[in-house]
C-alpha positions in Angstrom: -46.6 -68.4 -28.9 -47.3 -64.8 -28.8 -45.0 -62.0 -27.7 -47.0 -61.4 -24.5 -46.2 -64.9 -23.3 -42.5 -64.5 -23.8 -42.3 -61.0 -22.2 -40.7 -60.6 -18.8 -42.9 -60.3 -15.8 -42.0 -57.4 -13.5 -42.7 -58.1 -9.8 -42.9 -55.4 -7.1 -40.5 -56.8 -4.5 -42.5 -55.1 -1.7 -45.7 -56.9 -2.7 -44.9 -60.6 -2.2 -47.5 -63.2 -1.6 -46.9 -63.0 2.2 -47.1 -59.2 2.3 -50.4 -59.4 0.4 -51.7 -61.9 3.0 -50.4 -59.7 5.8 -52.1 -56.6 4.5 -55.3 -58.5 4.0 -55.3 -59.8 7.6 -54.5 -56.2 8.8 -57.6 -54.9 7.0 -59.7 -57.7 8.4 -58.4 -57.4 12.0 -58.2 -53.6 12.3 -62.0 -53.3 13.1 -61.7 -56.1 15.6 -58.7 -54.4 17.3 -60.6 -51.1 17.3 -63.5 -52.9 19.0 -61.2 -54.4 21.6 -59.5 -51.1 22.2 -62.9 -49.4 22.6 -64.0 -52.1 25.1 -60.8 -51.6 27.2 -61.2 -47.8 27.1 -64.8 -48.2 28.2 -63.8 -50.3 31.1 -61.0 -47.9 32.1 -63.4 -44.9 31.7 -66.0 -46.6 33.9 -63.4 -47.4 36.6 -62.1 -43.8 36.5 -65.7 -42.4 36.8 -66.4 -44.8 39.7 -63.2 -43.6 41.5 -64.2 -40.0 40.9 -67.7 -40.6 42.4 -65.9 -42.2 45.3 -63.9 -39.0 45.9 -67.1 -37.0 46.1 -69.0 -39.3 48.4 -66.1 -40.5 50.6 -65.5 -39.5 54.2 -62.4 -37.4 54.9 -60.3 -40.3 56.0 -60.9 -42.3 52.8 -60.9 -39.4 50.4 -57.1 -39.6 49.9 -57.3 -43.3 49.0 -60.0 -42.5 46.3 -57.9 -39.6 45.0 -54.9 -41.9 44.6 -57.0 -44.5 42.9 -58.6 -41.9 40.6 -55.1 -40.6 39.6 -53.9 -44.1 38.8 -57.0 -45.0 36.8 -56.9 -41.6 35.1 -53.3 -42.2 33.9 -54.2 -45.7 32.7 -57.3 -44.4 30.9 -55.2 -41.7 29.1 -52.6 -44.2 28.1 -55.3 -46.5 26.6 -56.7 -43.5 24.6 -53.2 -42.7 23.4 -52.8 -46.3 22.3 -56.1 -46.1 20.5 -54.9 -43.0 18.5 -51.5 -44.5 17.7 -52.5 -48.1 16.9 -56.1 -48.0 15.7 -56.8 -44.6 14.2 -53.3 -44.3 12.6 -53.7 -47.7 11.0 -57.2 -46.9 9.7 -55.9 -43.7 8.2 -52.9 -45.4 6.5 -55.1 -48.2 5.0 -57.7 -45.7 3.9 -60.7 -46.8 6.0 -60.8 -43.9 8.4 -63.8 -41.6 8.7 -63.4 -37.8 8.6 -63.6 -37.7 12.4 -60.7 -40.1 12.7 -58.6 -38.2 10.1 -59.2 -34.9 11.9 -58.4 -36.5 15.2 -55.1 -37.8 13.9 -54.3 -34.4 12.4 -54.9 -32.7 15.8 -52.9 -35.4 17.5 -49.9 -34.6 15.4 -50.3 -30.8 16.1 -50.2 -31.6 19.8 -47.2 -33.9 19.4 -45.2 -31.1 17.8 -45.4 -29.2 21.0 -43.2 -31.7 22.7 -40.1 -30.2 21.1 -40.7 -26.7 22.2 -42.5 -26.9 25.6 -42.8 -30.2 27.6 -45.3 -28.9 30.1 -47.6 -27.4 27.5 -47.3 -30.6 25.5 -48.5 -32.7 28.5 -51.5 -30.5 29.2 -52.5 -30.2 25.6 -52.2 -34.0 25.1 -54.4 -34.7 28.1 -56.9 -32.1 26.9 -56.9 -33.6 23.4 -57.3 -37.2 24.6 -60.2 -36.2 27.0 -61.9 -34.2 24.3 -61.5 -37.1 21.8 -63.1 -39.6 24.1 -65.8 -37.1 25.1 -66.7 -36.7 21.4 -66.7 -40.5 20.9 -69.0 -41.0 23.9 -71.2 -38.2 22.7 -71.5 -39.7 19.3 -72.3 -43.2 20.8 -75.7 -41.9 21.8 -75.5 -43.6 25.3 -77.1 -41.1 27.5 -76.1 -42.7 30.9 -72.5 -43.0 29.9 -72.5 -39.4 28.5 -74.0 -37.9 31.7 -71.6 -39.8 34.0 -68.5 -38.9 31.9 -69.6 -35.3 31.5 -69.0 -34.6 35.2 -65.5 -36.0 35.1 -64.8 -34.3 31.8 -65.8 -30.9 33.0 -63.8 -31.3 36.2 -60.7 -32.3 34.4 -61.0 -29.6 31.7 -61.4 -27.0 34.5 -58.3 -28.4 36.2 -56.3 -28.1 32.9 -57.3 -24.4 32.6 -55.9 -23.5 36.0 
């Protein structure tokens, strides 16, 4: 027997068999989760765009209903974008599989979050602008012209609203 066989083995207590399996599953399932989140965001974005178009084409008596539906879908859409940043992009950055675009997005997200301590109203506007801008860039990079053109109208309207 050699000395190397009798030496003590040092185990990292944070890296047990089950934690290794868990981290492996996280690495495997993160792209799937990102895909599901993107699918849900796409559905919510399309619903929001549909309600926005309804506002423009509705008669005066139905316009209020479409505005209420638009506001509801807009809030749900922003919440799903926020969840994308928190769950998917953050996880990709921490496991080291994020692109430069995702790392920059997370950095900008944290800059916006720091506003919450000093000015709540400014924080809400900046967060909405950031999330809209993030999704606009994602849609623009996706090379889907129809989705881009439809979203551009809503994006420009909402960004104009945030300026005023």
